[in-house]
N, C-alpha and C positions, 0 to 999 in steps of 0.2 A: 436149822431154821432159817429160811430166807425173810428178809424183810418184805412188805407188799409192794413198796416203794422199786426193789430190784426186778421185782416178776413185772410191774407197771413198766419199766426199764427195759427187760426184755423183748416184752409183746409190743413195746413202740417201736423197736429194732425190727421183731419179727415182722411187725406190720411193711414195713421200708423193705425188708428182703422178699418178701412175698410178690409185692407190689413190682420190684425189680426182677422177679423171675418172670412175672408174667410179660414185663415190656422188653427182657435184654436174653431172655432164655438162661440165664446163669445156673447152673446145677450148685448143690448143696456145697460143696468142699470148695467150689470159687466164694459163693457167698460169705460161708463160715471165715473164710482168708478175708474179705474186704471188711465184714463189719467187725470182725475182732481187733483190727487195727484202728477204730474209731477211739475218741477219749473219752465217749461215754459208755463202752465196751466193759471199762474196769468196774463200772458202777453197776452194772445188771448182773440178775442172774443168769450167767454165762451157758452154765447147764443146763438151767432151762431152754433157754434160747436154741442150744445144739439140739436139744432133743424134741424140741415141738417142731424144729424146721425140718430135721431128718423123717418128723413121722410125716407133716403134711406133705413133703416134696417125694415120700415115696409111695404115698396115697391116694393123689389129687384124682386121680378120676372115681376111685372109691366115694372121698368126700364131694365130688361132682355130682355122684347119682343120690348119694343120700339129701344134698343141701337143696337139687332139684324138685324135691318133692314136696320143699316147703315155697319155692316162690310162686311169686306171681307173673311173670315174665319167663321168658327162655335166659337161660345162665349164660348164654354167650351177652346177653345184652346187660349185666352186670356190668359196673364200671370196676376198675382193676382195685382200687381201694376196695369197694364193696367185697367182691369176689374173694382178696385176700383176706377181710375179716371174718368172712363167713369160713373159711378154711380154717381160720385159726382158730373160732370158735367152737367149729366141728369136731376138729382136732382134740379140742379141752374137753370138751363134752364126752366124749369115745376114750381120751387115753389119762386124763388126769383126774382119777377118781378123787383125790385128796381135795381138789379143787372146788369150793361151791358153785352152785349154777348160777347164782346172784352175782358171784364175781369176775364168772365168764363173760356174762350177758353186761355186766355197768363196765367191765372194762374197755370189750369190744363197743361200746356207747362210745364213752369218753374220747375212743381212737376215729371213730365217725365223725363224732362233734369238732376234733382236732383238725384232720385230713381226709376227712370225704366232703362229698356236695352237701351243700344246704338240705339240711330232712334227711337225709342218709341215715343219720341213726335212728329213729322211727322205723324205718326199714330193717334195719340190721336190728334193733330191739324186736319187732315184730318175728323176722325169722327165724333167730335163735331162742325165741322163746317158743316157739310150735316145736322146733327141733330140741330142745331140753326135755320137753313132754314127751317126746318120743326116744330119745336116747338114754334118760336118765332113768 
């Protein structure tokens, strides 16, 4: 059993890795290699990080199509942080049945508050709330 802190840390790194993938186009292997040498990687749930990163990047098109149905604007207008958080949230809703919906949404909201634009957390909350009702 893993602690919430180590999963929170994994999600924090996942957000950064998914942002980096959008900006620089790195693949899964490059991202795992880059992030695994960071000091904080030793304190996070590394298996969770790798599993979710592989899941998201193996189906970005599918996740985009799914997310798009809950957006109030074209997906291409999403900020990279918002896009990464929605990928992460949608992936967890679909693939991590052991993680409660409220935890997935709360984690995304907290990361949006930390890394996103002002009030982006409200948008993330609304979109993932709609998505969760459809996906769970």
